[in-house]
N, C-alpha and C positions, 0 to 999 in steps of 0.2 A: 296257130290261129284257132280260136275256140269256135265251135259250131253251136254253142249254147245261145238261145235266143229268148228274150223276154218281150212280150207284146204288151204295150200299155195303151189302154183307152183313157183319153183325157178330155178335159173341158176347161177352158180358161176361167169359167165362172165358179169352179170348185175350189174351195179353200183346201180341202184334203189333197187335191191334185197338186197344188202348190208344194205342200210338204213332201208328198210322195216323189215329186220330180227331183227334189234335193236328196231324199233319203235313199233312192234307188241307185244313185251314182256310186257310192262306196261299194255296193254289191257288184255293180258292173266292173269296177276296177279289180275287185278281189277275185271274181270268178272268170273274168275275161269274156263275159257274155256280151252280146250286142243287144240293142234295144230297137224295137220297131214301134213307131207311134201310130195310133189310130184315133183321129178326132171323132168325138161322140157328141152329137147335138143334144145335150141334156134338156134344153128348153123344149125342144120338140117332144122328147120322151115325157117330160112333166105334163105338157099340155095334153098329150095323148091319154095320160092316166089321171087327168084333172087334179094334179098335185100342185099346190102353191107353197113353196118353201116358207115364205114369210107369214103364212097363216098358222104356223106352229105356235104353241103356247109361248108367251113372252118369257116365262121363266126358263124354258128350254133354250130359247135363242140366247138369253143372257149367259146361261151356263156354257153353251157352245163357244161363245166369244171368249169367255175366261179360259176355257180349255185350249183354244187356239193360242192364246197368249202364253200358256204354259209350254206348249210345243215349241213356239218360237224361242222362248228362253232356253229350253232344254237343248235345242240344237243350234243356238246362237244364230238365228236367221232374222233378217230385217223385215219380217212380216208386219203388216199393219192392216187393220180393217179399212177397206175403201170407204170413202165418203158416199159414193154412189154404188149401191148394191141392191138387187142384182142388175146386171147389164145385158144387153142383147149381144150374143156372141157369134152368130152365124158368119159374119164377115171375117172375124178373126180366125175362126175355125177353117173357113175356106182358104184363107190366106196361108195357112200351114201347108195345104195341098199345092197351092201355087208355088210356095217357096221350095217345096220338095222338087219341083221341076228345075229349080236353080241350084239344087244341091245344098240348100241352106235351111232345111226344115228344122233341124235340131237347134241351130242358132236362133232361128225365129221364135221357136217355142220358148226357149230360155229368156229371150228379150221380152216376149209378151208377158210372161209371168212376172218378170222383174218390174215392168211398167205398171201392171195393175195391182199386184199384191205387195209391192215394196214402195212404189212411187205414187200410189193413189191416182193413177192416170186412167180414168174411165173413158177417155177419148179414143182408146183403142177399139171401142165398139163400132167406130165409124172409120171410113177410109182416110178422112182427114187426120185422124190420130195414128193410123197405121203407116201413113206415108213416111214420117221421120224414122220409124222403126226399120222399115225395109231399106230406106235410103242409106241408113247407117251400116247396113249389111251389104251395100254395094249394088242394090237392085233398083232399077228404074221404077218409081212409084206408079207411073201411068201404065207401064207394062204389067206390073203387079196387080193393079186394080182391074184391068181388062181381063187378065187371066182368072182372077178370083171370081169375077162375075160371069165367066163363061159357062155355057150349059154343061160342058165336060166336068168342070170342077164342082159345080152345083150338084150334079148327079153323083160325083165321087164322094161328097160329104154324106149325101143321103144313103148311098150304098154302104159306107163305112159304119154309119149309125145302125142301119138295118142288120148288117152282118153281126155287129155287136149284140143286138137284141136276140138274134137267132142263136148266138153262142151262149146266151144266158147273162149277158151284161145288164145289170139293173141300175147301176150307178157308177160314178167315177171317184177316184181312180180304180180301174180294174186291170189286173195283170193276168196274162196267161203265160205259163211255162208248159209247152205242149198243150194238152187238153185240160190242165188244172187251172181253175180260175181262183184268183186271190183278190178280194175287194178291200180297199181302204189303205190308209197310210201306215197302219200299224201291223202289216203282215209281212214285213221285210224279212224277218227270220225264216218264215215259212217259205218264202220265195227262194231264199238262199239255200235252204235245205233241199228244195225240189231241184234246183240247179245242180247241186252236188250229187244228188241221187242219179240225175240224168247222165 
């Protein structure tokens, strides 16, 4: 049993987190490392720093979209640009912490990214859209919603985000191997090298 661990700070609203979630899996299999997920409320961080993603120059946004298409083709992933972007993500993020208590955090995160970035399902920003996702995983939607809205889980998301900021996380996806921080979907070789050194 490997004691190697990768920590991943993620956000459902991040295109790069979608790709990273897929690209990290071969490394987990190859190295025997385990992964620990940390939800990171990017919307909160953006608001704190007065950053508005869609205010970037149109030519940059257009290039980013084309680049994402290249990544999807390169890795044969059914990625598509959602009709509604960006979306509010705090409920979905808190939902991952609720599903952690059911032992289904990883399955929920996979399903969440599938719904939004492959099925163009923006309804996952609300509980009405999350209910079918958790029901398919065998969790009672009412219990899920109650837990996601609890003070405990709300605080847990705030703590997860703040701990990330304290550790130097400035965007997602961000990965830690020990104290080494790797940002972005294109750092997989570096992550693997760090695991092998460890």
